[in-house]
N, C-alpha and C positions, 0 to 999 in steps of 0.2 A: 755332278750335273743332275743326276737322278734325284739326289737328296734335295737340291735346290728346287727342282720342279715339284717334288712332293710337298715341300714346305709352302711353296706358292699356291699349289692346289688346295692345301689345307686351309690356309688363311683366306683364300678366295671363297671356299665353300662354307666356312663358318658363318660369315654374315648372312649368306643366302639361307642357310638352314635356320639361323636365328630369326630371320625375317619371316620365313614361312611358318614359324611356330607362333607368330603373333596373330592378332584377331582384328577384323574390321567389324565395328558396331554401327548399325544404321537403324533409322526409323522414319516415319512420316508424321508430320504435324497437321492436324485438322481441327477446325472449330466445331462448335456444337451441331452445326448443320451439315457436317461432313465435307466442308470446303477446305482446300489447302490453306495453310497459314504460312505465308512467306516472310522472309526477313526477320524471323524470330532468332534471338541469340541463344545458343546452347553452349554452356560452359561446363567443362570437365573439372569438377572441384579438386583443388590441390595440384592440378597439372599445369595451370597457367596458360592454357590455350583454349580457344573457343572457335566455333564455326557458326555460320548463318544458314538458315533453311532456304532452299531455292524456291522457284515459282510453284513447284508442285508440293512444297512442304517437306522435301527430302533433305536429310543431313546424314553425315557419317563421320566416325572417328576411325582412323587407321592405325595399325601398328600398336595396338594395346596389348600389354602383357597380361599374364595370368594374375588375377587379383580381384579385389572388391572396388567398385567405382560408384560415383554419384554424379549425376548431371543435373544442372539447373537450367530450365527453359524460361526465358523472359521475353516479353513483348508488350509494348504499350497497349493498354486497354484490355489485357488478358491477365488471368491469374498466373502468378509465378508457380511453376510446377517443378518438383524435385523427384527424381527417380533414382533408385539404387539397383545395381545388377552385379552379377559375378561372371568372370571369364575363367573358364577352365582350359579345355583343349580344343574347342571349336575354332574354325578359321573365320567363320562369319556368324555374327549374332544379330538376330532380328528382334528389335524391341517392339515391333508392330506399329500400330497407329496410336499416337499420343494425342489425346483430345485436350485442347485448351478452351477453357470457358471464359466468357466475358467477365471482367472484374471491374467493379466500380467502387470497391471498398476504399476507405480513407487511407489505408496503408499504401495501396498501389497508386493512388493519386498524389501521394506525398503530403497528405493532410496532417493536421496537428494531432499529436497524442495529448489528450487532455491532462493537464497537471493542475490538481487542485491547489497546490502550493500552500496549503494551510493545514498543518498537522494539529492545530488546536481543535480540530473537529472530532477528536476522540474516535478515530477509525473511519472518518468520512473520506476515504480514499477511493477514487474511481478505478474500475477495472478496465476502462476503455483502452484499447490498444494492446492488451495483453494477449489476446487471442487472434492477433491480426493475420497470422499466416495459416491458421487452421483451415482445412478444406471442408470442415463440417458446416453444413448450410446454416444450422441454428446458431452456432457459436460465432460464425463470421458476421451474421447480421446483428445478433444481439449485442456483440461487443462494441460495435460502432454506433448503430442507430439507437440502441437503448442504453448502452453503457455511459453515454454522455449525460444521462439523467440519473446516474447512480443506481442503475439496476445491477444487481448481483445475482447471476444465475444460481438457482436452487437455494439462495439465501445462506450459504454455508460460510462460516468464518474463514477468511482468506489465509489465516495463519496455519491452516493445514495444507497449504500448497508448497511446492518446491520450485525455486527459481534458480537455475544453474547457468553459470557463465564460464565457458572454457573448462568444463568438467567439475567445477566446485560449486558448492551452495553459496548463495548470496543472502540467505535468511539469517537475520541477526538473532543471537541466542537470548538477548534480554527480553524481547517482546514478540519474536516470531515474524516481524515485518521485514520487508525488503525496501531498502532506501534507494529508489530509482534515481535520485539526484546524484548518486555516485557516478553515473554515466549519462547525466542529463544533457540533452541537446544532441546526442550522438545517434539520432534516429537511423541514419543510413548505415550505421555500423551494426546495431543490435536488432535490426529489422529481420523478419522472417525466421523466428526460432522454430524448432521442432516442438510439438505440443502433444501431450497426452491429456485430453480434457477430463475434467471432473475426477472421478476416482479410477479411471482406466489405468492399467499398468503401463509402465514406460520402460524402455530399454536402458535408461540412464540413471534412474533413481526410483526408489519406492514411492515417494511422494505421499500425498494425503488424500483429502476428499475434494480438493479444488484444483487439481491438475499438476502436471510437471511441465515446466517451460525450460527448454534446453537450447543454448546458443553457443556455437564455436565461432570465434572471430579470427579465422585464418586469413592472413594477409593475401594469399593467392586466390581466395574465393571471390574477391571483389573485382568488378569489371575494370580492366586496365584503362588508365587515363584519369581525367579530372571530372569531378562532379561538383557543381556550384549550385547552392540553393539560397533563395531569398524569400522570406515570408513576412506578411503583415497580418495582424489579428487584433482583436480587442479583448483578449482574455487576461490572464495574470501577467503576461508579457505582451508587448506590442509589436516587436520586430524580432526576427531570427535570421541569421546569416550563417552559412556553413560552406566549407570547402574540403573536399576529399580528393586525395591522389592515391592511385594504386599503380604500382610498377608492373604487375604481372610477374610470372615466374621467369627469371632469366635463365640463359643457358647454363650458367654456373650454379643454378639451384637456389637463388635468393629471390625473395619477394618482399616488398615493403608496401604498407598502407599507412597513410597519415591523414588525420582529420582534425579540423578545428571548427568550433561553433560558438556563437554568442547569441544569447537571448536577453532582451532588456526592455524596460519600460520605466520612464520617469514616474508615471502613475498608471497602474493597471485599472481593470474594470471596477474594482472596489476602491472607494475613496481612501486616499492616504497610503496606498500600497505602492511599493516600487519593486523592481525585479532587475537583477544584475547577475547573470550566470554565464559561465564559460564551460565548454566541454572540449577536451583534447584526447586524442587517441593515437597511439603508435603501435603498429603491428609489424613484426619481423618474422619471416618464415625461412627456414633453411632446409632444403631437400637434399639429404645426404645420398639417398638412393631411392629407387622405386619403392622400397619397403621401409624407409626410415625418414621421418620428418620431425623437426622441432620448431616450435613457435614461441615467441615472446610477445606478450600483450601488456600494454600499460594504459590505464584510464586515469585521467586527472580532471576533475570537474569542480572547480571552486565556485561557490555561489554566495550571494548575499541578497536576501529578499525579506520583505515584511509580510505579515499575515493579517487576516481580517477576522473580525469578532462575530460570534453568534449574538442574537438579540431576542428579546421578548416581542410578542406581537404588538405591544404598546409602542415600542421603539420603531418597529417597521412601519406602523401606521403613521407615525410622525415623519420619519426620514427616508423611507423607501428601502429597497433591497440592496442598494449599493452603499448604505451607511456602514461605517466602521468606527467603533469607539476607541480604537487603539492609537489614534494620532491626535495631534494638536499643533497649533502654530507656534513657531519659535523663530524669532529674527526673520520673519517673512517667509519661512519655509515650513513645509509640513514635516513634522518629526513623529516617528512611530515608536512606541514603547516595545512592540513585539517584532523583533528582527532576528531572523535565522541566518546564521553564517556558518559555512562548513567547507572543509577541504579534507577528503579522505581518499587518497590515491589508492589504486589497486595495481599490483604488479603480479603477472602470471607467467609461468613457464609450463609448456605442454609438450609432451613427446608422443608421437604417433609411430607405432611399430607394427608392420605387417610381419608377424612371426613366420607364417607360411601361408599357403593358399586358403587355409581353413580358419586361421586364428589371427586375431588382432589384439593389441594391447595399447591403450591410451593411458598416459599418466600425467597428472597435473599437480602443480604446486602453486599456491597463491598466498600473497601477503598484503593485507590492507591495514593502513594506519592513518591517524589524523584526528582532528577535533571537529565536533559539531557543537555550536553554541546557539542558545536561544535566550534573548533578552526579555526582561519584563520589569515593570515598576514594583517596588516594594516600599513599605512604610512602617513606622513604629510610633505608637501612641498618638496617632492622628487619624482623621476620618479617611475612608476609602476615596481616592481621587478619581475613580472611574466615573465618567459621565452617566453610565448606565447602572451604577450602584443604586439600589432601590430607593435610598433616601434622597437621591438627586433627581428622581423622576416625578412628573406631575401626579401620578397615581398615589404616591406616598403622601403628598400634601392633601390630596383629596380624601385620604383615609383618616385624617386628623379632625379633631373638633375645629370647625371653621374659625372660632374665636381664639383658639390657642395660638400663642406666639411661637414661631419657629424660625430657624435660620434659612434664608432663601438664597441659594447660590446665584440665581439669575440677577437679583438686585444687589447682592452683597450686603444685605442688612436683615434685621429681624422684622418679620411681618406676621400678621394674622394668617393662619393656615389657609383661609379662603382666598386671601389676596396672594399668598405665596403660590397657590395652585394656579391662579390666572397668570401670574408672572412667569412661572415655569412653563406652563402650556404655551404661552405666546413665544417664549424663547425657543422651545422645541419646534413649534410650527414654522418659525422663521429661520431656523438653523443658526441661531446665535452661537458662534464657535466658542465663546467664553463659557457656554453652558453645555452644548452638545458635544464638545471635544475636550481633550485633556488641556487644562490650562497650565502650560509649562511655566509661564511667568509667575503664577501663584505658588507653584511648588518651589521655585528658586527663592522667591521672596520669603517663604516660610522657613527655609533653611538659613538663608543669609541674615534674616532679621533676628536670630537668636543671639543671646549673650554667650560668649565663650565660657566653657566649663572645663574643669580638671577632673578627668576620670581615667582610671587605670594608667596613670602616669602620662597622659596625653592632654594637652591644653588646646582647645579649639571649639568649633561649632559642630555639635552632633547632628548627623543627618536624620531628619524626620521623614523625608522622601528621598529615595535613591534608586538607581537602576542596578540590576544584577544580571549576570549571565548564568544559566544552567548549562553546564559543560559535560560532554561525554568525550573522553579521550580513549579511542579504541586501538587495539592491536590484535589483529585476527590472522591466524595462520590456518590455511586449509591444504589438505593433501588428499588426492583421490586417484583411483585407478579404475579403468573400465576395460574389461576383458570379454571378448566374444569368441565363440568357437562354432563354426558351421559344420555340423555332422553331415548334412546333405543340404541341397537347396530348399528343403522343406522342414528342416529341424535346426534350431539354433539355441545355443546356451550363452547366457550372459552372467557376469559377476561384477558387481560394483562394490568397492570398498572405499569408505571416506573417513577422514579424521578432521576435526576442527578444534582448535585451541583458541578460545575467546577470552580476552581480558579487556575490561573497560573500566577506567577510573572516572567516577562521576562526582562532581562537586559544584558548588555555587561560588561565584566570584563577584567582587564589586566591579561594576561596569562604569558608573558615573555617580559621583556624590552630589550632583546638582547644586554646586556652590558651597556645600558643607566641607568640613575637614576630615571627618571620620564617621564611621557607623559602628555601633557596638555589636559584637557577636554574642548577644545574650537575648533571652526571652523577655520581651517587654511586659508580658502578662503574668510572669511568675509570681510577682508580689501578691496578686489576687488569687490565682489558681493554685499556686504551690508555695506558700509562704515558708520562709526558713531554709530555702534551697539556694544554691549558688546562681541558678538561672543561666549558667553558661552553656553554650552549645558545644564547647570544647574545653572541658575542665582541665586545668593544668597548663594551658598555654600562656605564654608570657605576653603575647600581643592580642589583647581583646579588642582594642580600637583598630578597626580595619580601614585601610586606604584602598584606592583604586588598584585592582589587580590582585588583592588579597582574597583568600578563601574564607567563607563563612557559612554557617548553618549546618552544612553537611559535607562529608568527603568520605567516599568509600570505593571499594574495588569489587566488581563482579568478575568471577572466574567460572569458566565452564569448559570441560573437555568432553567431546562426544565422538563415538565411533559407530559407524553403521556398516552392516554387511547385507548386501541385497543380491541374492542369486535369482536368476530368471530363466525360463525355458519356454520357447514358442515352437509350435510345429503345426503342420497341415496334414490332414488325413481325410481323403474323400472330400465331402462337402463342409468339413469342419476346419476352422482355424482356431487354435487354442494357445493362450498366453497365460502363464502362471508366474507370479513374482512373490518373493518372500522377503521378510525383514527381520533382522536381529540387531538391536542397537543398545548401547550403554552410554550413559552420561553421568558426569560428576560435577556438581555445582557447589559454589561457596560464595560467601561474602566476607570481605575484610574491611572493618571500620577503621578509619584514620582519625576520626573525631570521637571524643568521649562525652556523650550527651549527658546532661545533669540528671535526666529522668530514667535513663535506660542503662543498666549495668552491662548489657550485651552489645552496646553500641560500638565499643572499641575492640579491636583485635579480630582475628580470623574466626569465623563460625565453624561449626562442624561441616563435614562434607556430606552432601546429600546425593545418594546414588539411585538411579532409575534405569530399569531395563525396558526396552520397547520390543514388541514382537508384532508381526503382521503378515497377512496373506491377501493377495489380490489375484483375481482370475478374470479372464475375458474369453468368451466363446462366441465365435462368429459362425453362423450357419448360412451357407450360400444356397438359397433356394434355387437361384439360377445366376447368370452373370450380372443381373441388374437388381435383384431383390435379395435382401439380407435380413437376418435376425441377429441382433447383437446383445449379449448379456455381459454386464460388468458387475462384479461383486468384490467387496473388500471388507476385511475385519482387521483392525489394527489398534495399537495403543500409542499414545503420544505423551512423552514426559512433559511436565509443566515447564514453561519458560521461566527465566529468572525473576521477572516481575510478577509472575503468578505464584512463585514459590516463596519469595521474600515479600511480605505484604506491605511493609513500610521501611524499605531499605535505607532511606535517607537518615532515619533516626535509630534503627535497631536491626537486629538479626532475626527477629521473629519470623516464623514460617506459617503458611496458611494451615489452619487446623484440618486434620483428616485429609491431607493432601494425597492425591493419587494420580496415576496416569489417566488421562482422558482416553476413553474407549469409543471408537467410531465403527459403526456397522452400516455400510452403504451398498445399495443395490439399485440397478436400473436395467430396463429392458427396452430395446429400440427396434423399430422396423425401418429399414433404410431402403430407399429406391434411388438408383443412380443411372439415369439414361441421358442421352444427348439432349432430349427435350425437356426433362424436368428432373429435379433432385428433391427428395423428401426425406425428412427424418422425424419420426414420431416416437416419443419416449415417455415412459413413466419411471418415477424414481422414489425411493424411500431411504432416508438417511437418519439413523438414530445415534445420538451422542449421549454418553454417560460419564459420570465422575468429573465433569468439567468444573474448574475453579475460576471464578470471576472476581477481580479486584478492582475497586473504584475508590477514588479520593475526591472529597468535596467538603465544603463548609456547611454546617448545619446549625440552626437555632433550635432550642427547646430540648436538646438531648439531656437526659438525666440518668445517672447510674445509681443503682441501689447502694445504700450505705455498706451493706455486707460485701459488696463487690469492690467498692473503691477502697475499703480498708479502714483501719482504726485511726485515731487521731495522731498516732505517731508514725503513720505511713507517709509516703511522698505527698499525698493530696490532703491529708488530714480529714479524709472522709467527706470532702466537699462535693456538692452537686456542681456539675459543669454545665452551664446553660448554653454556651456557644463555643464551637471549636472546629478545627479541621479534623475530619474523620476518615478512617479507612474502613470501607465496607467490603467484607469478604463473603461471597456466596460459595458454599461448598456442596459438592455432590449435585451439580446442576444437570438435569436431563432435558434434552431437546429432541424434537422430531421435525424433520423437513421432508415433506412429501408433496408430490405434484406431477404435472405432465407438461411436456414441451412438444412443440410442433414447428418445424422449419420447412419452408417451401421455396424453391427457385424454379420458375416455370417460364419457358420460352414461348411468349405469345406470338412473336414474329422472329425472323432471323436476327433482327437488330433490336428487338424490344423484349424485355423480360419483366416478369412480376416476381417480387421477392417478399416474403412475409414470415413472421414468427408469432407464436402465441405461447405464453407461459402462464400457468396457473398453479399456485402452490398454497400450502397451509403449513406455516412455520410457527410452531408453538412450543411452549414449555410443557414438559410432561410430568413434572413433580413439583413439590413445594420444598425448595432447597433450604438448607440451614444457613442462617445469617449470623455473622460475627462482626463486632466493631472494635476498633481501636481508636483512641483519642490522643492527639498530640498534646493535649493539656493535662493528661492524667499520668501517663507513664505506666507503671506496673499496677495492676489491679490487686485486690485482696486475694484473688485466686492464684497469685504468683505469676500470672501471664500478662502480656501487654494487650490482650484482647478479651472481650466478654461475649458470651453466647446470647443472642437475642431470639433464639428459637427458630421456628419455621417462618418462611415468607410465602404467602398464599399466591403463588405465581402459576399454578397448574392451569393449563388451557389458555393462558394469556398469549397473545401474539408476540413473536420476536420482532424486534425493531431492526432498522438499518437498511432495508431495501423494499421496493414494491413487491408484493406477493402475487400480483397479477399484471401482466404486461402484454401488449400487442404492438406489432409493427407491420405496415404494409406499404409497398412502394413500387413504382415503375422506373425502369432504367433503360435508356436508349443508347446504343453503341453504334455509331456511324462507321461504315467502312472507310470513311475519310479521316479516321483517327480523332474524332471528337465524341463527346458523350454528354448526356444530361440525365439527371435523376432526381427524384423527389420521393419522400416517404412520410407517412403519418404514423405517429407513435402515441400510444395511450398507456398510462400507468396508474394503478390503483392498489388499494389494500396495503398502504404503507403506514407503519405504526412507529411510535416512539417506544423504545424499550421501557418496560415498567420498572419503577423504582422499588427495590426490594424492601427498603426500610419503611416506606409508606404502606406496605402490604404485610407488615409483620404484626405480631401481637402487641408489641410496644406502642404501635400507632394508636390503638384504641384504649390503652391503659392509662388511667389517671394516676399520676405519681403521688398526688396528695392523699388519695383514698386507697390506692392499691387495687382498685376495681375498674372495670370499663366505664367510660363516660356515660352519663345517664341517657343521653339521646342517641346512643349508638344503636343502629339496627341494620339489618341486611339491605333493606331498600336504600337507605342513606349511604351506606358504604358502596353499593353498586353505582350510585350517582356520582359520588366523589372520586371513586377509583376506577371509573370506566376506562377501557383502553383508549389511549390518545391516537385516534385514527387521523391521518393527514389527508388533505383534500386530494382527489383525483385530478389528473391533468392530461391534456394532449398537446402535442407539438408537431409542427411541420418543418422538415428539413429539406434542403435542396443542394445539389452540387452540379458543377459543370466543368468541363476541361477540354483541352485541345493539345495535341502533340504534333511536332513536325520533325522531319529529318532533312538537314541541309548538308549533304556530303557526310563528313565525319562528325557533324554537330547534331545533337539531339536536344530538342527544346520542348518542355512541357509547362503549360500554364493551367492551373486548376484553381477552383474556388468553391467554397461551401458556405452555406448559411444555416445555422441551427436556430430553432425556435423563431421562425420567420415572423410570427404574429406577436412576438415579444411578451410571452406569458411570464409574468413575474409573481404569480400567485402560488407556484409550485414549491413546496417545502421538501428539500432533499433529505433532511434529517434534523436531529436535535436531541434534547434530553429533558427529562423532568427535573425541575429544581427541587431540592430537598432542604430548603431553609426552614420550613415549618414541618416538623416531623411528629406532631401530636394532633389528634383528631380535632380538638377545639380550635387551635390556631389555623389548621389547614382549612377547616370548614368556614371559618370567618373570612379567610382570604379568598376562598373559592367562590363565596357568595357575593363578593364585591363586583360592581360593574366593571371595574378594571383591577385585576389581581395584581398584587405586588410581586408574587413569586410564581408567575406562570411559566410554562416551558420555554426554553430558549431554542431558537431555530436557526438553521441555515436555509436560505432561499436560493432558488435558481437565479442566475445572474442576468437573465433576460436574453435578448437576441445577441447572437455572436456570429462572427464571420472569420474566415481564414482564407487568405489568398496566397498562392504558392507559385514561384517561378523556379524551374529547374533546368540547368544546362549541363549536358554531358559532352565531352570531347576527348 
């Protein structure tokens, strides 16, 4: 009996002692004016339970065990707030007063994340939305109000950033970019990442000079229930619909989140473009114990969309900013030649282990696979069919002798040039689709109208015009681990180790023969440029005549393996908070050619392996003047290995690597003064970022290029020592040095309890610091007499030229009203200036002024004339007015949000977001002649802002 009573007493006392060993955590929520915030939702991440704040803003969690926790506080019209804390042995933990600030950012209103949808822009990708959860006043305002107009903070190349999803990097090894379409449309899943802005250190990765963005998509962290969203807009897509369901954490330790989304447009804001994209997500989380959780995440977002073209000023003057040269009418429908199609699913497994009360280990494995295809028109031995090809524009006919006869595409006959000019001008002004758009019927007729021929054992009609796909078939493995150890509540050690195995097969395939029977996989210009050669793009293959689905021109494999080790340590001592992060990395890169090009012996087979080591150090020091005033210093010095497309300069045709290739070195520093009070928040910063040893690779078509006889070789070489007048070129700039310096100011001031003023100012000077070396390779030459596939053109005089790609001066100011009745309205004014086109290196090289006939500079070359011709291309300044409004309701368990925004209210269509200098005329005499025309033939090509845009959003949660 005594034994039974003892056992009963023991089992009765154990739960009681266990209970009293647990902790109650509590806090109060208040707004910026110190008033209680009621009905806010507070979720304990990973635990599957949440509470609501009562009328005095009080909330609590009970029975929490020892460990590390994170809570997320959400309420309509307020910023989402995330807090972390640790529980040790205390019975009650007071988190104090948590202040929620009014939020009218696009992210919290459910507004659109701008998707340019056009990678033809050569880096014209917007950063809007990327900093959406940052609490930094400058970044929050700049990313939405200025980012919509292609403002890039500090002007730094985005390829130095790190974007991580569930513990692994999403940066592609070929070009350093992130393909956001891989999770396109899943805004409600990937929203609110953790961010280390600019070159500040991060707990999760070393990063670069443009930030670390980290997001875990744990199924249990999403609000339990359904969320449905419907949106209409007039951007690249017209409508969006999505549905998300989250189960919450069950008693058995399972949580599920599913989401599906669709975005579509029969025709987007640009003429002849369409959009058809899906986004799907599955998240599964299993909680084995309070110290061990595993998650599985799957993203699958197939898409198909067409893209829009850049144009010269002449074309914009005729047809406006929504003109797009990539489409034409076929059988009563608009058909585009530039269509992107992709499906690259991501599968991820992540393990979260609380080793003990001081240490945690997160481990991730990810696999991504699938294809991305981009179509385009191609042609052989016939004129360029593009309506904006310079010989098809009025300016070309205006440059001819008015009495000379020429072919006029508008009338379909030979006319005197003066008459052809008037005919072409009338067609462009009136928008004649037979002239201003692709004439698909004419292309089909050219192919079908031929007589059958017998070539390479195939009888049929050879394609003069045909469609091709440029394909990348990726297989990417990632593995990473994130370890943390808390020495005390003021000292923490972190260690990140990551591995990536990147393999991508790239090739061109026949998409559509446009009525023909086959296309030949050979160089149509070889008889002129390289007589006596096979002209075959793949020597030795039996099937030279290609049908739809066959590969042609190029086929190769990129491989890269990369390992990174990133230790970090952060601690607090007195008034100082210090964070130090280091990097040691190794990468191995190679190319394997699957085609044997007739001009390049190294085109076929595996290249040598290229090894690079990266090292870096980052530091952050925060000096707390008092509880509301801070000084913050961020410094970094690191190297970055070249990406595959910078290492291999012409990978489609050969294995040549950039001359004098080195790791890029970045030295970045900034100093900020931060004020954070309930009434106002201010951040004022100065920054200096120096970049060295950068390699820049560009490809384009050029007229007038001539190579010296001693370089092209003797008469028994591949080229026979011929001069090459026109060809596709690869331009390589080596040892590029840049400096980005400037100042930033962000202000958020409460004028009234419900009215706030928000403003930012950014002023920078982003310049080239040296005259880099310039090298060229020509697709029409092959190997030069120097035994290499490229030739040295010497220095390009770029020192002190402005960098292109972003406004270097920007301002934004706005007022936002937040009603206690859960509605808001806001408007802001934005101004952007000092935006430039990147200068062409070739036009500023010694070759530009060298007369090939005399071997000396042109007679009329002088400094004054060169300054006139080669002055920086500064783009016009512009201002924009934006506005937004919204209202939310709660009906029992239903939450309803309606919001709307209008950007560019006054429909400013004169703002040029970017572009590039054409390099068709690469010699002084031809360039000068064209420059002096009233309407140049080869002026810069631009992308313009698309005018007024709107976004209306309806969200329902239950």
